[in-house]
N, C-alpha and C positions, 0 to 999 in steps of 0.2 A: 538781712532786711526781709520784710515780709508784709503782706497784706492778706487779711483774712476776710473773705466775703461770704455773707449769709451763713456763718458758722456759729456754733454754740460753744462758748468757753465756760467750762465749769469752774476752773480755777486757773489763775494766771500768776506765775512766779517768774521773776526775771530770768530769762534764759536766752535772750537775744541781745546781741551787742551792737546793733545798728539802729537808727531811727525806725520806728514802726508806726504804721497807721492802720488801725483796725476799723473797717467800715462795715456797718450793719451786723456786728456780732451780737450775741445775746449772752452776756455774762450772767450766770445764775449763782445766787448765794443760798446757803442753807444754814440752819441753826448750828450745825457742826463746824462750819467754817469759822465764823466769828473772827475773821481776819481782814484781809485786804484784797481788792480786785487786782491791784498791781503791786509789785515790789521792785520798782526800777532802781537801778544803781549806776551811778557814774562816779568815779573816784576823782574826776577833775572836770572843771568847766570846759576844758579843751576837747573833751570826748564828744563826738558828734552822735549822741544816742538819745533816745527818748521814745515815749509812747504817745500817740494821739488816737483817741477814740472818737469817731465821728458818726452821727446818725445811729446810735446804739440804743439798746434797752437793757436796763439792769433791774432785775427783779428776783424774787424768791422769798425766803423766810430767814429770820435771824437778823444779825446786825453786822455790817461790814464797813470798812473805810474804802474810799476810792483808791487810795494808795498809801503806802508807807515808804519812808525814805530808807531804802536798803543801803545806800551809800550817800555821802554828803551832798552830791550834786544831782540827785534824782530829778527827773523831768517828765511830767505826765500832764496831758490836757484831755479834758472831756468836753466835747462840743456837740450841740444839737442832739443830746442824749436824753432819753426819758429814764428817770430814776424813781423807783418806788421808795417807800419808807424803809426799805432794808438799809439804806445809807445812813450811817450815824450822823447826827447833826453837825459835829465838827468836821466831818467829811474826810479828813486826812490825818496821818500820824507821822511825826518826825522821828520815829523809831526811838522815842524817849531820849532824844539827844537835842536839846534846845539850840545847840550851836549850829545845827543844820538849818534852822529857820531862816538864816541869812543866805543860804546857798542853794536850797532846793527851789525848783520851779514847778508849782502846781497851779494849773489854770483851769477855769471853767468858763464856758461861753454858751449862751443861748440854750441852756438845758431846761427841762420841764419835769413836772411830777413832784410828789411830796418830798423825795430825797434830794431835789435840786435847790431847796431853800437854802440860801447862803447866809442867812442872818446870824447863824451860830457857828459858822465855819471858823477854823483855826485862823489866827491873824496873818499867817504867811501865805494863805491861799489868795490867788489873784482872780478877780472877776475881769476877764479879758474884754477889751473893746473890739470893734470890727477889725481894726488895723493889726492889733496884737494877735487875734485869732487867725487871721488870714495866713500867717506863716505855717500853721498846722493843718489847714483845711484842704490843701491840695497835695498832689503826689510829689511835688518838689521836696517836701519834708523827708520823703523816703528815697531821695536820689533816683527818681523815676528814670532819668536818662541813662543811668548806669546799668540798669537791669530790666526794668519793666517793659521797655519798648519791644524787646525780643519776644516777650510773652504775648503782647498785643498783636504784633505783626503776623 
């Protein structure tokens, strides 16, 4: 589990096995990346993992997806994030496996900027409402009670 505060993320590949909430990071894309900001993977819907990016900024040059489905049950949410035109209009990639469209969970909530335009997003992407987004907007998503309290105290 982890939370990154006020950090710069130049590339993010799935390397964490618990739910993660990244608050205020600055993912940067470059022409050489031409990939994805995230590559989350869950092999089963029963795995309690996922990424939530809240109050972030995504900018740079080139073209990237917000995420690609590294495994069939990938779960990623971007909320209240400013996205420049670096984000490809479809926003997400099912890892070229259409069967994953029924099992992945990609959500967007209250984002802004040219890259946040959802009109051309992939059909499996969810525009979250307040209730749906609330599950990812607080530290309970990252099991705060299990580890974060000792850091705060």
